[in-house]
C-alpha positions in Angstrom: 156.9 82.3 102.0 155.7 84.8 104.5 151.2 86.0 103.2 151.1 83.1 101.5 148.0 81.4 101.8 147.5 77.7 103.1 144.8 75.5 101.7 143.1 73.3 104.1 143.8 75.4 107.1 141.0 76.3 109.5 140.9 79.0 111.8 139.8 78.4 115.8 138.6 80.3 118.0 138.3 79.9 122.1 136.7 83.0 123.5 135.2 83.5 127.6 135.5 85.8 129.8 138.6 86.9 131.3 140.5 84.3 130.1 143.2 86.3 131.1 142.7 85.8 134.6 142.0 82.2 134.5 145.8 80.9 135.5 146.5 77.5 133.8 143.3 78.0 130.5 146.1 78.4 127.7 148.6 75.8 129.2 145.1 73.3 129.6 144.4 73.7 126.1 147.7 74.0 124.6 148.7 70.7 126.1 145.3 69.1 125.4 146.2 70.2 121.7 150.0 68.5 121.8 149.4 65.9 119.3 147.8 68.2 116.3 149.9 71.0 114.2 149.2 73.9 115.6 149.3 77.4 113.6 149.2 81.0 114.5 148.6 81.6 117.7 147.2 85.1 118.5 146.1 85.6 122.0 146.6 88.9 123.3 144.2 91.3 120.8 141.8 90.6 123.4 141.6 89.2 127.1 138.3 87.5 125.6 139.5 85.5 123.2 142.2 82.3 121.8 142.9 81.4 118.0 145.2 79.4 116.1 144.9 77.6 112.7 145.6 74.2 112.1 144.4 71.5 109.6 141.2 70.9 108.7 140.6 67.4 108.4 141.5 67.2 112.1 138.9 69.8 112.7 136.2 66.9 114.6 138.8 65.9 117.0 140.5 68.7 117.5 136.8 70.4 118.8 136.3 67.3 120.6 139.6 67.3 122.2 138.9 71.2 123.3 135.1 70.4 124.7 137.3 67.8 127.4 140.3 70.0 128.6 137.5 72.5 129.4 134.0 71.1 130.2 135.0 67.8 131.5 
């Protein structure tokens, strides 16, 4: 139902300079997260951030996956 609150959903925010100029950044991020159920993806409010919701029980795995995809 629209506007319904979901319990157990955790907000994730990726913030970086000029993400919109880094070709393939979003692709690399979302491909790495393909095993997770992402909800409410938001990009474009700023050229510096990407936000989404995902299950809070997967927080540790999501952060590790993102770290690997972005920094390693």
